C-alpha positions in Angstrom: 87.2 105.7 101.1 85.1 102.7 101.3 83.9 99.6 99.6 81.8 96.7 100.7 78.6 98.0 102.1 79.1 101.8 101.7 81.4 104.2 100.1 81.7 106.2 103.3 79.1 109.0 103.0 75.6 108.5 104.4 72.5 110.2 105.9 69.0 109.0 106.3 68.3 109.7 102.7 68.0 106.9 100.2 68.1 107.5 96.5 68.6 105.7 93.1 69.9 106.9 89.8 69.1 106.0 86.2 70.2 108.9 83.9 73.0 108.6 81.4 76.3 110.3 81.4 79.2 109.6 79.1 82.4 109.0 81.1 85.8 109.8 79.5 88.3 107.3 80.9 92.1 107.2 80.5 93.4 105.0 78.7 100.1 86.3 93.5 96.8 85.2 91.8 96.1 83.0 94.9 96.0 86.0 97.1 93.4 87.8 94.9 91.5 85.0 93.2 87.9 85.4 94.0 86.4 83.1 91.3 86.3 80.3 93.9 85.8 82.3 97.0 83.7 80.8 99.7 80.5 82.4 100.9 82.1 83.3 104.3 83.4 86.9 104.3 87.2 87.3 104.6 88.8 89.0 107.6 90.0 91.8 105.4 86.5 92.4 104.0 85.1 92.5 107.6 87.8 95.0 108.5 87.0 97.3 105.5 83.2 97.1 106.3 83.9 97.9 109.9 86.0 101.0 109.4 83.5 102.3 106.8 80.9 102.5 109.7 83.1 105.2 111.2 82.9 107.3 108.0 79.2 106.8 107.7 78.6 108.2 111.2 80.9 111.1 110.5 79.1 112.2 107.4 75.7 111.7 108.9 76.9 114.1 111.7 78.1 116.5 109.1 74.8 116.5 107.3 72.7 117.2 110.4 70.5 120.2 109.8 70.8 120.0 106.0 68.0 119.7 103.6 66.3 116.3 103.4 64.5 116.7 100.1 64.4 113.6 97.9 63.4 112.8 94.4 59.8 111.7 94.1 60.7 108.9 91.8 63.9 107.1 92.9 64.4 105.6 89.5 64.7 109.0 87.8 63.8 109.6 84.2 64.2 106.9 81.5 67.8 106.4 80.6 68.9 107.6 77.2 71.0 105.6 74.8 74.6 105.1 75.6 76.2 107.5 73.2 78.4 110.6 73.4 76.3 113.5 74.7 76.6 116.8 76.3 78.4 120.0 75.8 82.2 120.5 75.8 84.0 119.8 79.1 84.8 122.7 81.4 88.3 124.1 80.9 89.1 125.3 84.4 90.1 123.4 87.6 90.4 124.1 91.3 92.6 121.8 93.4 92.8 119.5 90.3 89.0 119.2 90.2 87.0 120.4 87.1 85.1 123.6 88.1 83.1 126.4 86.4 80.2 124.1 85.4 77.4 125.8 83.5 74.2 126.8 85.4 72.1 124.1 83.7 70.8 120.7 84.6 73.5 119.1 82.6 76.1 121.3 84.3 74.9 120.1 87.7 75.1 116.5 86.7 78.6 116.9 85.4 79.6 118.7 88.7 78.1 115.9 90.8 80.1 113.3 88.8 83.3 115.2 89.1 82.8 115.7 92.8 82.1 112.0 93.3 85.4 111.2 91.8 87.3 113.7 94.0 85.6 112.6 97.3 86.2 109.0 96.5 89.9 109.4 95.7 93.0 108.5 97.5 93.7 112.2 97.9 91.1 112.4 100.6 93.5 110.4 102.8 95.9 113.4 102.8 94.9 116.1 105.4 96.2 118.9 103.1 94.6 117.6 99.9 91.3 116.8 101.8 91.0 120.5 102.8 91.7 121.6 99.3 89.0 119.3 97.9 86.4 120.3 100.4 87.1 124.0 99.8 86.5 123.4 96.1 83.3 121.3 96.2 81.4 122.2 99.4 79.1 125.1 99.9 81.2 127.5 102.0 78.7 127.7 104.8 78.8 123.9 105.2 82.5 123.4 104.7 83.5 123.6 108.4 80.9 120.9 109.4 82.3 118.6 106.7 85.9 119.4 107.6 85.4 118.7 111.3 83.6 115.4 110.7 86.0 114.1 108.1 89.1 115.1 110.1 87.7 112.9 112.9 86.9 110.1 110.5 90.3 110.0 108.9 92.0 109.0 112.1 95.2 107.1 112.8 93.1 104.0 113.8 91.2 104.2 110.6 94.4 104.4 108.6 95.8 101.4 110.5 92.8 99.3 109.8 93.3 99.9 106.1 97.0 99.1 106.3 98.1 102.7 105.9 100.7 104.6 107.9 99.7 107.2 110.5 99.8 110.0 108.0 97.6 108.2 105.5 100.4 107.1 103.1 101.1 103.6 101.9 103.9 101.5 103.5 106.9 100.9 101.3 106.3 98.2 98.7 102.5 98.6 98.8 100.1 100.6 96.7 96.9 102.1 98.2 93.9 102.2 95.9 90.8 104.3 96.3 88.9 105.3 93.2 85.4 106.2 92.2 84.1 106.0 88.6 80.7 107.5 87.7 78.5 105.3 85.5 75.6 107.6 85.1 73.7 110.5 86.6 70.2 111.7 87.1 68.9 115.1 88.4 65.7 115.9 90.2 63.9 119.1 91.4 66.2 121.2 89.2 66.1 125.0 89.4 68.7 127.6 88.7 69.4 127.8 92.4 69.6 124.2 93.5 69.0 120.6 92.5 69.4 117.0 93.7 71.7 114.8 91.6 72.3 111.0 92.0 75.4 109.5 90.6 75.6 105.7 90.0 79.2 104.6 90.7 81.6 101.8 90.8 84.6 101.9 93.1 87.9 100.3 94.1 89.4 100.2 97.6 92.2 98.3 99.2 96.0 97.7 99.3 97.9 96.2 96.4 101.1 94.3 97.3 102.5 90.9 98.2 102.2 91.6 101.9 98.7 93.2 101.8 96.0 91.8 104.1 93.3 94.0 102.5 93.3 93.2 98.8 91.7 95.7 96.4 87.9 95.0 96.1 85.2 96.5 93.9 81.8 97.8 94.8 78.8 99.5 93.3 76.9 102.4 95.0 74.8 105.5 94.4 75.8 108.9 95.7 73.2 111.6 96.0 74.1 115.3 96.4 72.0 118.4 96.9 73.8 121.0 94.9 73.5 124.8 95.4 74.6 127.4 92.9 77.2 129.4 94.8 79.9 131.8 93.5 79.5 130.8 89.9 79.5 127.0 90.3 77.5 124.1 91.7 78.6 123.2 95.3 77.6 120.3 97.6 75.2 121.2 100.4 74.4 117.6 101.5 75.8 114.3 100.5 74.5 110.7 101.0 75.1 107.2 99.7 73.5 103.8 99.4 74.5 100.4 98.0 74.0 99.4 94.4 72.6 98.8 91.9 75.2 96.1 91.5 75.4 93.9 88.4 76.0 90.2 88.5 79.8 89.6 88.8 81.4 88.3 85.6 83.7 85.3 85.3 87.0 87.3 84.8 90.0 86.0 86.7 90.9 88.2 89.7 94.1 90.1 89.0 97.3 89.5 91.0 98.5 92.2 93.4 101.3 93.1 91.0 98.8 93.5 88.1 96.6 95.8 90.3 99.5 97.9 91.4 100.8 98.3 87.8 97.3 99.3 86.6 96.8 101.9 89.3 100.2 103.4 88.7 99.9 103.3 84.9 96.4 104.4 84.3 95.5 108.0 85.3 92.2 108.6 87.0 89.1 110.1 85.5 88.8 113.9 85.8 85.7 114.8 83.8 82.4 112.9 83.3 80.0 114.0 80.6 
């Protein structure tokens, strides 16, 4: 949904995340070369940042009236070593999203990571898939508020600004990219009924193709969700986002549009993080 300043979900809450979660991942240079990019923002970046404001306002509206609890320490607990941890993944899915998480702190963190992936995916740009995702991850009593706000946000003008067609699909010859990858999670105020989980993420957004005017860019952001235990699983009650923490960019050569499109089509997205 968003890169640049925000990922597209926001309220007045501001959180950070520092816990550790193992993530299981699947296995024209001039147009995309950012290693010599000037300090002036490109027109395409300004466009992306501009349309994200629409989504921020929509989610802020959707979250009105929700809980505003926040962790007492934004940094969370000390991070553990980067090593395989956690119990076996869940073996059930709803709308292609892992569900049936255990009623534990770890289960809540895994749920938040999985939901971040789903809500930041290209599937959200399809009206039908968006409704399926919201039904799977949102507390039922809050689903209508989220649905109404997001239906307004995913408008024809929003799609056009991203280079998409009116129905949210990519034009012929172009590949739309919207992916979120959890880097780590931390939970605060845990109880068997509800908890607040922050998910540190990296993301990709843009259009890959020779004629694209919005090349795929990366961003770093932290998503915070208040999760409630409902109907045998953790569900989202409120959802917010802030920028960073972002590492210093490396010196890698920016990929060409063809390389990006090939990678997106050839590498399946993450479905479970733990």
